[in-house]
N, C-alpha and C positions, 0 to 999 in steps of 0.2 A: 772479811779481813784482807783477802787477796786484792780486791779492788782498792781498798784503802791504802794498802802498801804501794800499789801501782800509782795511785793518784798523788801520794806524797813523793814518790820517786821521781815522777816527771817534773814536779815542781822544784825539787832539789836540782834536777838536771838543768833547769832554767837558770838557777843560781850559779851553777858552774859555768854555763855558757856566758852569762853576763860578766862574770869575773874574768873570763878569757878575752872578752871584748877589749878590755884595757890594754892587754898585751899586743893586740893587733891594730890598735887605734881605730876601732870601728866607730862610724857615725851611728850612734844608738838609735836616733829617730828614724833614719833611713832603714836600718836593719829591722826595726819594729814594724814598719809599714810593709816591707817585703815579707816579713814573717806572717802578717795577716793574710796575704794572698797565698802563701804556702799552706796556711791552715785550711783555706778553701779547697786546695788541691788534695791535701791529706784526707779531709773529710769525704771528698768525692771518691777517692780510692778506697777508703774504708768501707763506704756504702756500696761501691761497685758502679756508681753512676753519679752524675751531677744532680744533687738533690733539689735544686730550685727550678721553678718554672713560673710562668705568668700567674698561675693559680696560687702560688705561694703567698701572694699579698692578701689572700682571703683566709690564710691560716690564723688561728687565734694568737699564735706566738709572734706573728710578723711585726706588729707595732713595738713589741718589747725588744725584738732583735735590732730594730732600727735605733731605738733609744739606747740600748746597750752598746751598739757600735759607736754612737756619739760619745757615750760615757767612757768607753775604752780609750779612744784616741785623746779625748780631753783629759782623762785621768792621767794618762802617761805624761802629757805635757806639764800638767800641774805637779806631778811627782818629780819630774826632772828639775823644775824650778825650786821645789821644796828641798831637794838634795843640794842644789847649788847654793841656796841662801841660808838654810839652817842645818845642813849636814845629813849624812847617811843615817846616823843613829836616830834622830828625831823623825826623819822621814819614814824609817822602818817602823818605829813605834806608832806613828800615825796610821800607817797601813794596817797593822795588826790590831790596833785599838778600835778599828772599825767594827770589831765584834760587838762593841757596845750598841751600835745601831742595828746590825743584822740580827743579833740574838734578841734584843729588846723587841724588834719587829715580829719575829717568829713567836715569841712568848705572848705578845699582845694580839696579833691578827689571827693566829691559829689556836689561841687559847691553850698553848702547850703547858705541860705540868711544870711546876716550880717547887722542887723538893730541897731539903737541907743539903742533900748530897750534891745537887746541881749547883746550889749557891756556893758551896765550898769549892766546887770545881771551877766556877767562874772566877772566884777570888784568886785561886791558885794560877789560873790562866793569865789574868792581868798582871799579877805580881811577877810571873815568869817572863812575860813580854818585856816588862820594864827592866828586870834584872839582867836578862840575857843581852839586852841592847845597851847596857851601861858601857860607855867607852873606856878603853884603857888609858893610862896616863900618856901613852905615846901617840894617841890619836890626834889628828888635825881637824876633828869635827868642828863645825861652826855652830855649836849648840846655842851660843849666846844670841844668834840671829833670830831666835824665836820671839824675842821681845819686839822686834821690828816687823817680822814676817809671820806673825802668829796666824794670820788669815790663810797662809799657804798650808800650815800644819792642819788647820781646821778643815780646809777644802779637801785635802788628801784623805783625812779621816772620813769625812762625810761621803765623798764620792766612792771610796772603797766599800763603805758600809752599804750604800745604795746598790752597788753592783752585786754584792753578795746576796742582799735581801731580794733583789729582783730575780736573780737566777733561781733562788729557792722558791719564790712566789710562782714563777712560770711552771716549774716542775710540780710543786705541791698542788696547784690548781689544775693539773693535767692539761695545760695548754700545749706543752711539749710532751707528746706521747712517748713514754719510755726513752727519755733522753734522745729526742728526735735530732738526728744529725743535720737535717735541714735547718733547724733553729740555730744550731751551733755555726754552721757554714754561713748562714745569713748574717749573724752578728759580726763574725770576723770579716765577711765581705764588705759590710757597711763601714767598718772601721778602716779597712784597707782602701776603700774608695775615697773616704774623707782624707786620710793621710796621704794618699797618692796625689790628690789635688794640691795639698800643701807642698809636697815635694816638687810637683810639676811647676808650681808658681816659683819655687825657690830656684829651680833650674833656669827658668826663663829670666828671672831677675839676677841670676848669677850669685845668689846668696848661698846656694847649696851646690857643692861640687859632686858630680857623679863619680863613684868608684865602684868597680865591679865586686870588690871584696865585701861591700855592704850588702849586695844581693846574696852572696854566698852565706854571709853571716845570718841574714834573715831567713834563708832556707833552713839552715841548721837549727835555728831557734824555733821555726814554725812547726817542725815535725813533732817535738814533744809538747809544744804549746797548745796545739789542737786538743791533745788528750788531757791537759789540765782542766779544761772546761767540760769536755765530754765525760770524763770519769767522775767529775764532781756531780754532774747531773745524774749519772748512773747511781752514785751513792745516795743522792736525794731520793731515788726511786726504791731504795732498799728498806724503807720503813723507819729510818732514824728520824727523830725530831730535829728540826733545824737548830734548836738551842743546844743539842748534843753534838751533832756532826760538824757544825761550823767551828766550834772551839777545838774539837779533836783534830780536824784537818789542819787548821792554822797553827796550833801548837806543835803538831807532828812535823810540819814543814820547818818551823823555827828550830826545833831540836835537831832535825836531820841536817839542816843547813849549817848549824853550829858544829855538828860532828864532822861534816865534810870540810868546813873551814879549818878545823883543828887537825884533821888527818892529812888532807891533801895540800892545804895552803899554809900549814904550820902556824895558824892563828892561835895564840895562847888565850885561854880563858882565865879570867881572874876569879877570886873566891865568890863574888856576888853572882857572876855568870854561871858558875857551877851550881850555886844554890838555886838560881833561876831554872837551870836545866832539871834539877830534881823536882822543883815545883811544877814544871811542865809535865813531867812523868806522872806526878800526883794528880794533876788535872785530868789527864787522859784516863787514868785508872778510875777516878771518881765518876767520870761521865760514861765510860764504856762498860763498867761493871755495875749493873743495876741491882 
């Protein structure tokens, strides 16, 4: 339970950091890229040495780390476009509804159990995601844009689902031995290299302006971000079925972020959002209390 609390806490910390980016006019893409390199440093410090070598390419997790690195940087760009064209609300729904893909994959590929209690938990989870993300009357969300940019919504959902499913697959198949930090550092490093090339091209063509505050913002983000993936892999190693732990983590993050928004940022929750909050708690209880 302690690892679950820490995993949820670092994810909520990311939410707070992203909220503060607006106040300081941070270039999110640049910060994200510098964040990936920071994750490499944090992983090396955590292990006590740089975990990668030329032999790393022979590790069973290496091709998956490369693929995930590509998915990380691609997924971020698509998510940014989704937010821009259809709004924060539907982008958030798409990200969390990715459970449809990752949970379905774990149930099918690993032949995990499917009980009435689990089914009720899944129903509560999806209802909670939709209700908590219902916009208030004062929002400027561009939800109507989904009719024109539905493919962005779908791409965000699919990519998020593939990332979650791949992380679980690598750990469940023991390709990454006991949450191997080398695997985590490798995927962040690949994402950082790809993103760095994009930024370098932007600097050369003068489409991107360098500002040191973006580096600082990336470092601040990267410290907790490393642990969002590392602790997730640790949880996968604790014997939970993927169809149990993935909804529990995602719903816990949603509930925690909603509470932080309510307490720290004075975001008011409407009736439907409070009902979604209670449904989220119900989901967690159904899946964690066997």
